[in-house]
C-alpha positions in Angstrom: -209.6 106.5 118.8 -207.5 109.0 116.9 -205.0 109.8 119.7 -202.6 107.1 121.0 -202.2 106.6 124.8 -198.9 108.5 124.9 -200.3 111.6 123.2 -203.4 111.5 125.4 -201.3 111.4 128.6 -199.4 114.5 127.4 -202.6 116.2 126.3 -204.3 115.5 129.6 -201.6 117.5 131.4 -202.0 120.4 129.1 -205.8 120.5 129.3 -205.5 120.8 133.1 -204.0 124.3 132.4 -207.1 125.6 130.7 -208.2 128.8 132.4 -211.8 129.1 131.3 -214.4 127.3 129.2 -214.0 127.1 125.4 -216.4 126.3 122.6 -215.4 124.2 119.6 -217.8 124.9 116.7 -217.7 122.0 114.2 -218.7 121.9 110.6 -218.5 118.2 109.4 -219.7 116.1 106.4 -219.7 112.4 105.7 -216.1 112.1 104.4 -213.2 110.5 106.2 -211.5 113.8 107.2 -214.8 114.9 108.8 -215.0 111.6 110.7 -211.5 111.9 111.9 -212.0 115.5 112.9 -215.2 114.6 114.8 -213.3 111.8 116.6 -210.6 114.3 117.6 -213.1 116.9 118.8 -215.1 114.3 120.8 -211.9 113.0 122.4 -211.0 116.5 123.5 -214.4 117.1 125.0 -214.4 113.9 127.0 -210.9 114.8 128.4 -211.9 118.2 129.8 -215.2 119.5 131.2 -214.0 123.0 130.1 -214.4 122.0 126.4 -217.9 122.3 124.9 -218.8 121.3 121.3 -221.6 122.5 119.0 -222.4 122.1 115.4 -222.1 125.1 113.2 -222.0 126.3 109.5 -218.4 127.4 108.9 -216.9 128.6 105.6 -215.2 125.2 105.0 -216.4 121.7 105.7 -214.7 119.8 107.4 -213.4 122.4 109.8 -213.8 123.5 113.5 -213.1 126.8 115.3 -211.8 127.4 118.8 -213.7 130.1 120.7 -214.3 131.8 124.0 -217.9 131.2 125.2 -220.1 133.7 123.4 -217.3 135.2 121.3 -215.6 134.1 118.1 -211.9 134.4 118.3 -211.3 133.8 114.5 -209.1 130.6 115.0 -210.2 127.8 112.7 -208.6 124.5 111.7 -209.8 123.2 108.3 -208.6 119.6 108.5 -207.3 117.5 111.4 -204.4 119.3 113.2 -202.2 116.3 114.0 -198.6 115.7 113.0 -196.5 118.8 113.3 -199.7 120.9 113.8 -200.8 119.1 117.0 -198.8 121.7 119.1 -200.7 124.4 117.2 -204.0 122.9 118.4 -202.8 122.6 122.0 -201.6 126.2 122.1 -204.8 127.5 120.5 -206.9 125.7 123.2 -204.7 127.1 126.0 -204.4 130.7 124.6 -208.2 131.0 123.8 -208.9 129.9 127.4 -206.9 132.8 128.7 -203.4 131.3 129.1 -200.8 134.0 128.6 -198.6 133.4 125.4 -194.8 133.2 125.8 -194.0 136.2 123.6 -192.6 139.6 124.5 -195.0 142.2 125.8 -193.7 144.5 123.0 -195.0 142.0 120.4 -198.4 141.7 122.2 -198.7 145.5 122.1 -197.8 145.6 118.4 -200.6 143.0 117.6 -203.2 144.8 119.7 -202.4 148.1 118.0 -203.1 146.8 114.5 -206.2 148.5 113.0 -208.4 147.1 110.2 -209.8 143.7 109.1 -207.2 141.0 108.3 -208.5 137.6 107.1 -205.5 135.2 107.0 -205.5 131.7 105.5 -202.5 129.4 105.7 -202.1 126.4 103.5 -200.0 123.7 105.2 -199.0 120.1 105.2 -199.0 118.0 108.4 -195.4 116.8 107.6 -194.1 120.4 107.3 -191.8 121.4 110.1 -191.9 125.1 109.0 -195.7 125.4 109.0 -196.4 125.4 112.8 -194.5 128.6 113.4 -196.8 130.4 110.9 -200.0 128.8 112.1 -199.2 129.5 115.8 -198.3 133.1 115.0 -201.5 133.8 113.0 -203.6 132.0 115.6 -202.2 134.2 118.4 -202.7 137.4 116.4 -206.4 136.3 115.9 -206.8 135.7 119.7 -205.3 139.0 120.6 -207.0 141.2 118.0 -210.7 141.0 117.0 -209.9 142.5 113.6 -207.8 139.5 112.7 -208.9 135.9 111.8 -207.0 132.9 110.7 -207.8 129.5 109.1 -205.3 126.7 108.9 -206.0 124.7 105.8 -204.5 121.2 105.4 -203.5 120.9 101.7 -204.1 117.1 101.8 -207.7 117.6 102.9 -208.4 120.5 100.5 -206.6 119.3 97.3 -208.9 120.9 94.9 -208.6 124.3 96.6 -204.8 124.0 96.7 -204.7 123.0 93.0 -207.1 125.8 91.9 -204.8 128.4 93.5 -201.6 126.6 92.1 -200.2 126.4 95.6 -197.0 124.3 95.3 -195.1 125.2 98.5 -196.0 125.3 102.1 -196.7 127.2 104.2 -198.4 129.6 101.8 -200.3 132.4 103.5 -203.2 134.4 101.9 -204.4 137.7 103.4 -207.8 139.0 102.4 -207.8 136.7 99.3 -204.3 137.8 98.0 -201.1 135.8 98.4 -199.2 137.3 101.4 -196.1 135.2 101.7 -194.7 131.7 101.8 -192.1 129.8 103.8 -191.3 129.9 107.5 -192.3 133.3 109.1 -192.0 134.2 112.7 -194.6 136.4 114.4 -192.1 139.3 114.2 -191.6 138.8 110.5 -195.4 138.8 109.9 -195.7 142.0 111.8 -192.8 143.5 109.9 -194.5 142.6 106.6 -197.7 144.3 107.9 -195.6 147.5 108.5 -195.2 147.1 112.3 -191.5 146.3 112.2 -188.6 148.0 114.1 -188.2 151.7 113.4 -184.9 153.5 113.0 -185.8 155.7 116.1 -185.6 152.5 118.3 -181.9 152.4 117.6 -181.1 156.1 118.0 -180.0 156.1 121.7 -177.9 152.9 121.7 -174.4 153.4 123.2 -171.4 151.9 121.3 -170.9 148.1 121.8 -167.7 146.4 122.7 -168.7 143.5 120.4 -171.5 143.7 117.8 -172.4 140.4 116.1 -174.1 140.5 112.7 -176.1 137.4 112.2 -178.1 135.2 114.6 -177.3 131.6 113.5 -175.1 129.1 115.4 -171.9 131.1 114.8 -173.5 134.4 115.8 -175.1 133.0 119.0 -171.9 131.3 120.0 -169.9 134.5 119.4 -172.3 136.6 121.4 -172.3 134.2 124.4 -168.5 134.0 124.4 -168.2 137.8 124.2 -170.9 138.4 126.9 -169.2 135.9 129.2 -166.2 138.3 129.2 -168.4 140.9 130.8 -168.3 143.3 127.8 -171.2 145.1 126.1 -172.5 142.8 123.4 -175.2 143.1 120.8 -176.6 140.9 118.0 -178.2 142.2 114.8 -180.1 139.4 113.0 -182.4 139.4 110.0 -183.8 136.2 111.4 -182.6 134.7 114.6 -181.5 131.1 114.0 -180.8 131.7 110.3 -180.7 128.7 108.0 -180.9 126.2 110.9 -184.5 127.2 111.3 -185.1 125.4 107.9 -183.1 122.2 108.9 -185.2 119.2 109.9 -183.1 116.4 111.2 -179.8 117.2 112.9 -177.9 114.0 113.9 -174.3 115.2 113.9 -174.4 117.7 116.7 -172.1 115.9 119.2 -173.7 114.8 122.5 -177.2 115.3 121.1 -178.2 112.1 119.2 -181.0 113.8 117.2 -182.7 117.1 117.2 -184.6 119.5 114.8 -183.4 122.9 113.7 -186.2 125.0 115.4 -185.6 123.2 118.7 -181.9 123.9 118.5 -182.6 127.6 117.7 -185.0 127.9 120.6 -182.2 126.6 122.9 -179.7 129.0 121.4 -182.1 131.9 121.9 -182.7 131.0 125.5 -179.0 130.7 126.1 -178.3 134.1 124.5 -181.1 135.8 126.6 -179.4 134.4 129.8 -176.5 136.8 129.2 -178.4 140.1 128.8 -177.2 140.4 125.2 -179.0 143.2 123.3 -180.8 141.2 120.6 -182.0 143.2 117.6 -184.1 140.8 115.5 -185.6 141.4 112.0 -183.1 144.0 111.1 -180.9 143.7 108.0 -177.3 145.2 107.7 -176.8 147.4 104.7 -173.1 148.5 105.0 -170.0 148.5 107.2 -167.5 151.3 107.6 -164.3 151.4 109.7 -163.9 154.9 111.3 -162.8 155.5 115.0 -165.3 152.8 115.7 -166.8 150.3 113.3 -170.1 151.6 112.0 -172.9 149.3 110.9 -175.7 150.9 108.9 -179.1 149.0 108.8 -181.7 148.9 106.1 -184.0 151.1 108.2 -181.4 153.9 108.2 -180.2 153.4 111.8 -176.4 153.3 112.4 -174.9 151.2 115.2 -171.4 151.7 116.5 -169.0 149.2 118.1 -165.3 148.8 119.0 -165.3 145.4 117.2 -167.7 143.6 114.9 -168.2 139.8 114.2 -169.7 139.0 110.8 -171.7 135.7 111.0 -174.3 136.3 108.3 -174.3 132.6 107.1 -175.3 131.4 103.7 -178.4 130.7 101.7 -179.5 128.1 99.1 -177.6 128.5 95.8 -179.8 129.1 92.8 -179.3 127.3 89.5 -179.6 130.6 87.7 -181.5 129.4 84.7 -184.6 130.7 83.0 -187.7 129.6 84.8 -186.2 129.2 88.2 -187.3 132.6 89.6 -190.5 132.7 87.6 -191.8 129.4 89.0 -190.5 129.7 92.5 -193.4 128.2 94.7 -195.1 127.2 91.4 -193.2 124.0 91.1 -189.6 125.2 91.9 -188.9 124.4 95.6 -185.9 124.2 98.0 -187.3 122.2 100.9 -188.2 118.6 100.2 -189.5 118.0 103.8 -191.9 120.9 103.6 -193.1 120.8 100.0 -192.7 117.1 99.1 -196.3 116.2 100.2 -197.7 118.7 97.7 -196.2 116.6 94.8 -197.8 113.3 95.9 -198.2 111.1 92.9 -196.4 113.6 90.5 -193.1 113.6 88.7 -190.3 115.7 90.1 -186.6 116.4 89.6 -183.8 117.1 92.1 -181.0 119.2 90.7 -177.8 118.3 92.6 -176.1 115.0 93.3 -174.3 115.8 96.6 -175.5 114.6 100.0 -178.4 117.1 100.2 -179.6 116.3 96.7 -179.5 112.5 97.1 -181.1 112.7 100.6 -183.9 114.8 99.0 -184.4 112.3 96.2 -184.6 109.4 98.7 -187.2 111.3 100.8 -189.3 112.3 97.7 -189.2 108.8 96.3 -191.5 107.7 99.1 -194.1 110.4 98.2 -194.0 111.1 94.5 -194.5 109.0 91.4 -191.0 109.4 90.0 -187.8 111.3 90.8 -185.1 112.3 88.3 -181.8 113.4 89.8 -179.7 115.7 87.6 -176.0 115.8 88.3 -173.7 118.2 86.3 -170.5 116.1 86.9 -169.9 112.5 85.5 -170.4 111.0 89.0 -172.6 111.8 92.0 -170.8 113.5 94.9 -173.0 112.0 97.7 -171.6 109.5 100.3 -171.5 105.9 99.1 -174.1 104.7 101.6 -176.6 107.3 100.3 -175.9 106.4 96.6 -176.5 102.7 97.5 -179.9 103.6 99.0 -180.8 105.8 96.0 -179.9 103.1 93.5 -182.1 100.6 95.3 -185.3 102.7 94.7 -187.4 101.6 91.7 -188.9 105.1 91.0 -185.6 107.1 90.7 -183.6 107.8 87.5 -180.2 109.4 87.8 -179.0 111.6 84.8 -175.3 112.5 85.0 -173.3 115.0 82.9 -176.5 117.1 82.8 -176.3 120.8 82.4 -179.7 122.4 83.3 -180.7 124.9 80.5 -184.2 125.9 81.5 -187.1 125.1 83.8 -190.1 125.2 81.6 -193.8 125.9 82.2 -196.7 128.3 81.5 -198.3 129.2 84.8 -196.4 126.4 86.7 -193.5 124.0 86.0 -194.0 121.4 83.3 -190.5 120.2 82.7 -186.7 120.7 82.5 -184.6 121.2 79.4 -181.0 120.1 79.8 -177.9 119.5 77.7 -176.1 116.1 77.8 -172.5 117.3 78.3 -171.1 114.1 76.7 -173.1 114.3 73.4 -174.0 118.0 73.6 -177.5 116.9 72.7 -180.4 119.0 74.1 -183.1 116.9 75.9 -186.4 117.6 77.7 -188.0 115.8 80.7 -191.7 116.4 81.5 -192.4 116.8 85.2 -194.4 118.9 87.7 -191.8 119.9 90.3 -188.1 120.8 90.6 -186.2 120.7 93.9 -182.9 122.7 93.8 -180.2 121.2 96.1 -176.8 122.6 94.8 -175.2 123.9 97.9 -174.9 127.3 99.5 -173.8 130.9 98.7 -172.5 133.2 101.5 -174.6 136.3 102.5 -171.9 138.8 102.0 -173.0 140.8 98.9 -173.7 143.8 101.1 -170.1 144.2 102.3 -168.7 146.0 99.3 -165.0 145.7 98.5 -163.4 146.7 101.9 -163.7 143.2 103.4 -161.5 140.7 101.6 -163.4 137.8 100.1 -162.8 134.8 97.9 -164.1 134.7 94.4 -167.1 132.7 95.8 -167.9 135.6 98.1 -166.6 133.9 101.3 -164.9 136.3 103.9 -161.2 135.5 104.3 -160.3 135.0 108.0 -157.1 134.0 109.9 -156.9 131.5 112.7 -158.3 134.1 115.2 -161.3 134.8 113.0 -159.9 138.2 112.0 -160.5 139.7 108.6 -158.3 142.2 106.8 -159.9 145.1 108.6 -158.7 145.7 112.2 -161.5 145.1 114.7 -163.7 143.2 112.2 -163.9 139.4 112.6 -166.0 136.8 110.9 -167.3 133.3 111.7 -169.4 130.4 110.2 -170.7 129.7 106.8 -170.0 133.2 105.4 -166.3 132.6 105.8 -163.7 130.6 103.8 -163.8 127.8 106.4 -163.2 124.4 104.9 -166.5 122.8 106.0 -170.0 124.2 106.5 -171.4 122.4 109.6 -173.4 123.7 112.7 -170.7 122.4 115.1 -167.9 124.1 113.1 -169.8 127.4 112.9 -170.3 127.4 116.7 -166.6 126.7 117.2 -165.6 129.5 114.8 -168.0 131.9 116.6 -166.3 131.2 119.9 -162.9 131.7 118.2 -163.9 135.0 116.7 -165.3 136.3 120.0 -162.0 135.4 121.8 -160.1 137.0 118.9 -162.2 140.2 119.3 -161.7 140.2 123.1 -157.9 139.8 122.6 -158.0 142.7 120.1 -159.9 144.9 122.7 -157.3 144.2 125.4 -154.4 145.1 123.1 -156.0 148.2 121.6 
């Protein structure tokens, strides 16, 4: 029995929603993964009379495909989709059976209008919280368009294939045999990458807003909701709704919610925003901001949006070390998400650059998977909380190197080590390893603003207690500002403050 009683009870409820018969075509061998996969498929078939099973020759063994009777849908699982991918399996069963997906009709139309042959392959790990979004998006595209197919490949089940392609980050997506992208991607982002993204013409007839929010993270969502509650015309422009929170796994300091995950919190934020009729413009990037009679926001696609007030909540991104080898070996040994990419380094030697809370937490997580972790800290002491340092120091396969200035991440086609300078002795040293996780904090997404908006030397937007910037009618909130602490709950509060500040500005002007 592969599924425990709890999961089976949940699954039983979902399988009752199947709308037509489906066929699972199975290609299995004698190995353990094949046996587990057969066990899963057999359990599914015994739980619903709508699920049929037949043996087949598929491209990979072990794997199974989910099909309509008499028709291949192009949805294949190479491996056993449990862990974070169990939801992907359930959704594939329901959607292949004819259950309508919960996506906008506009997105469905975009998928159906794609012409040509697209063979997608996604390499994932079952512990990756970013992977299901990609798997579910590509599965849905395959179900809705006969020219598209998708195979989810569990990296742990296909180690040789993963190593032969030098895949060192998940999810990594291939399209027609060529690398297409890596990291979390929504269905809209994938369509955008295929050239089906928002066109400037879509924005041509939009009336000026009372409040236009730039950025869709916690600060932006909070600002938009507070503005819309005042009954004024509100819009959000977001490069990716949810922002950095989409890549956050465990959230345990969001007061009143003991524990949640980033994607769950973002889904709740999106639902809340939609309740207020806010004009959400996702997958569009701001290019420049000008103050005229109204504030004008130019987008990357050439469109210009106008608003009486603007709230900047563009957040922050992982800070790069900025040494030779970092950009060259990104996803070839250089990684930024230990939860997602850690399993790909099982049994290998890795480094974590950064001795703050995020760096030490990453090292503790990785120590349970990899052979050895070396933590590099620039300062004479680690900056992480004492409780985390205590846990780190108790681990037998962790070495901490302090006073270490990273000079270069070395490698040929992938990472093979780090060269650093011992700041105490000024001696140059080298450590051989296969992976580097960069955890040195954040840099604000404000480069596009030019010199008009006042910023600190770190690039953070300077705001007053009302969230106002130096430009009348322009406000800012969250991690892109000079707020003392970068936390989800603080971003939300500052978003509310900026919206109330903007409303007050509108009343007085």
